[in-house]
Structures are given as structure tokens and as C-alpha cells.
N, C-alpha and C positions, 0 to 999 in steps of 0.2 A: 479560451477559455482556459481559466486558471486552474491550478491542480493546488490544493492543500492536502499535506499529510502530515499527522500525529506522528512527531517523535521526539517524544519529550519524558514518557513513561521510566520509571523503574528496572523496569523489567526484573522480576523479583523471582521469576519462576526460571528462569533461565541464568541463574546468577553466575554459575562457572564461569562466564563469558560476561555477562553485565554489570561483572563488578568492577571491571577495565575500562568497557566503552559501552557507550550506549545502546540500547539493543537493536535499532535499526543500520548499526555498524557493526553487527557480528555478520561475519563473512561466509556468503557461499559460493566456493569456486575461486576463492581468492578477491571476491568483490563483496561490498556492505551488501545486505538487503537491500535496503535502500535504493541503491541503483540500479536493482533488476527491478524494482518497483518503476523504477523514474525511466526505464530503457523499455519500460511495457506501455507507456503509457507516450513515449516520445515515439513507437511503431506508428502510433494513430496519428499523429501531427501534434500531439499535446506536448509544449516544449517552457512551459512558463508555470513554475512552482513555486510554492510558498510551503516552508517548512517549520513546523512549531517544536520550537527546541525548549529543553526543561536540563534533566538527570544529563551532565556531563557533555552538554551541546557545544563546547569550544572545541571536542572532537569532531565533531559534524562542520561547524565552521572552518577549522583545521584543514578537513579532506577538500573541501571546494576551494580552500583557498590554494590551495596546490596543486587542483584536479588540473588545470590546463598544463601546467610545467609538466605532469606526469605521463601524461596523454601524449606528449611532442619529442621529435626530435631536437637537440640543442644543442649549442654550441657556448658554453662561456670563453670568450677572449679574454684573457686577461693582461695581455698586451695593451688592450685599449680599454682600459677604464672598467674590465669587468663587462663588457658588454655584453647582452645575452643576445644570442640571435635563434629564433625559431625557422625552423627549416621545413616540417609537416607537421598535423597533428592530426588526431582522429578524435579529437573531443565531439560531443555533441551540441547541436545547438541549441544550448538549454538556458534560460535565464531564471536563476536559482535566487531566491529573496528567505534568509535566515532569520528567525523573529525568535528572542527570547518570550517565550510564554510562563515563566515561573517555572520553579521547581516542582510545587507541587499542586498546581493549577489543574482542575478537572478538565477533560476532555471536551466538552462542551465551552469551559471559560478560554480555553487555548485556541478554539476556532473564533470564539469574539475578539478576543484580544489581535488578531491578525484581519480584523474589518477594514481598516484603511486600506490594507494592501490590496484586497477581494476588490473592495470598489462595490458599485452597482449594476455589477454583471452575475451570471448564471455561473456557479463552481462547481468542481470537483471535490471531493474528499474521500480521501482513505486511511488507513492504519500502515505505520512504517515497518510490520512485521510479518506482512501475509503476503503470498504470491498466487496469481492466479491467470487463467488463460481467455478470461473473461474479455468478450468484444466490446470494447469501448467505444467506439463509431455508433453500433446497434444499442449500447446503454443509453448514449444522448440522446438517437433519436428517440427509445423509448419515452425517455423521458419528454422529450416535447410533445409527443404523440398526446400524451396525457394531461399534458398543461397542470402538474398540480406543484408543489412547493418543494416536494423530497422525492427523490426515487433513491431508493438501496437496492442491492444487489445480495440476492439472497441465496443459498446454498441448502443443499440438502449432506452433510458428512457423512462419509462412511463409518460402522462401526469400529471398534479397535480392533474386537476379537471376532473370531467365526461363529455362526450361527447355526445350530444345529436342529433339524426336527426329528422329536422324538416321538414315538409311539408309546402307547400307554405300557409294553411290553418291554418297554429299553430299546427299544429295535430302533437305529436309528436310521432314519427315513429319506433325510437330505441335509446334505451342507453346504454352506457356504460362506467363504472366503472374503470377511471384511464386508459386510450387507449394507444398505442405507441405513442409518440409525434408525429413529421411531417414527420417519416419515415426517419429521415437523423441517420448516424452514428456517435458517437462523442466518442474521445478519452477517456477511461478507465483507463489510467494506463498502468499497467503491461505488460511493455515493455520487448522484448530482442534484445540485439543490439549487434554489432560486435564493436571490439576496435578501428574503423576507424572513427567513430562516432565522436569521440573527436577532430577531424580535422574540423570537421562543427561548433566548438564551437570555440568563440573568445577568451572571456574575462567575468569578473566575469555580466557583464552587459546584457550577451546573455539572453534571454528566449527560453530555449528549445523550445517550442512549437511554438514559431516561427519562426525562421529564419535558425535554424537546420532541424527543420521538414518540411519546405517549401523547403528547400534546396536538399533535402533527395527523395521527394516526386519529383522533378521537377527532378532528374536524376536518377529515377525509382528504388530508393534502399529503399522504405518505404512499407510494405507489411500489411494488417490488418489481423489480428484473428478476425473474428467476433464470438462474446460470448452473446449468447441468454438466459442464465441463469442469476443470481443475481447480481446486483451490487447497492451499495449506497454509494456515497459520504456523508461524513459529516460535510457540510456546515455552517451548521445553527442549532440553538438551537431543530428546528425542526426537522431535520433530525437524531439528537443524540437521542431525544425524542423516534422516530421510532425503531432506533438500540436496545435500550435499551427494547423497550416493545418486541421487537424480544426474545432477548435476554431471558428475564422475564420467556418468555410463552413456552422458548424449540423450538423456532421456525424460528430458526438465520440461513441462508443456508448456511452463511459464515464458520460457524463451520465445517469443515470437517474432524479435527482429532480426533480419536476417534472413528471412522467407522472401519469396518472390514478388507475390503482390499484397496489396493492404487497401483496403477501402479507408482514406484518409476523411475526419471531419462529413463523413455522411456522403461524401462524393466519389 
């Protein structure tokens, strides 16, 4: 099953770094957040990626063009016509298709533009700026179980501030640091989709999160996979610094790779 990643937006809310590089290439622990997302999927055995490019897409192309070289021990033998000898490498078994989907194309339009690379098979879709410890194998099995056209991972994000319970006499009766928000479940990305959903997308101006998802819901073809674990988008520098701190302290919940056991493709 292919994994489509949306990586073409401008990232205006994190312009401190996105004016230099596309948002998915902003680094956490010295690696682009896009790499972290791909490592998570790869941990569950999904290694075939289609990345939708837009703003500064050349930056992502150059990164993957040199990725194998950068992950390898090499010898440049200048005495023999500059022969390149690869000794060993730690590059992942990834197949990465990079597609120019337009500078101002909306999210739905980007998915529509990669249709020929998806084919007629179910595929996964996510955003190139958010990490999670969502169990991809369970997500896929959940999608198969209900047999609908689309499954979206949903989360209940924490509030940004502590919540106090205050009596009529202004006495604080309780305090909860960063409680769940208002109880609503929101779109966290990490979709599993049937190829028929492409029929719900009109053109480059289609925002996937609007008409397509609204119509799918109205048609009874959209299911929720509720995730109660870690999920964090990187919308602002505050978010970026939070993720960086978690990574630096060895407390990054999304770092699933390197664990001893994993269920791959439901097996």
C-alpha cells in the first residue's frame, strides 16, 4: 500500500524557517520532520511513498537525490576515474516518488494530481508536518473491517493552558494542567483511502478537508479511527521547539522504530 504525503504548502505560520525551506524539511533532531513521518510508516512495513511537492519542492528532491550517498560509507577513488565505491549503508528500503503538484494547488488537487502513481489500489494519506505514535497496522485493519471508502485518524488535542475549577467564592477547587480540549475529535491526518475517493475531487482548487470529506461523511463513507496516544502537528516555532525538546531528551513518543517487536501489515 502506497503512502501519499502532502508536502507542498507554504508553511506561513512557521515562516521563521519556511522562508528558507519547505515546512516538511524543517528539522527535528537534525532530521526533517518528513523523515520522521516516513520512518514511522516504514516501521510498520510501508516503504512506498508518493510525496506531493509544491513550495520549494526542489529542496525535497535534492535531499532524496543525495540521501543514499549521505547514509553510506564511501570511497572516492580519484586515481581510477573518480570511481565511487560504496562500502556499507544504513539507508532505508524506501521507494520515493516525488511529484510536482503545483505551487498553489489545494490539498485535494494535490492528491488528484498523483492519481497515476497511486493506481487502482487503496492508499494512505497524511500531512508532511505532523508526527504521532498511531498504530498504522491497526489503522489499516480498522479500515478494512468497516469497508468504507475512507478512514481518518482522529484525536482529542490537549488544551494549551491549565484548567481551574473555581467555586462561587473564588476558591480554586481543582487544577488540571493541559486537559483535553472541548471534547471534540479532530482530523489528525493518517488516512486510509479507497481509490474511489478520487472521484470526489474536482480539480486543483479542491480542498480535501472540505467538499470531499464532507460528501464522504454525508454518503456514510467516512469512518473514524480514534487515537488516544501522542499526536503533534508542527504549525509554529513553539510546536517545533516542543518536538525538538522531546527528541533531545529521549522522550519522543513517535520514535517507534528501533523497538523490539512490531506488527507488520496486520501479521
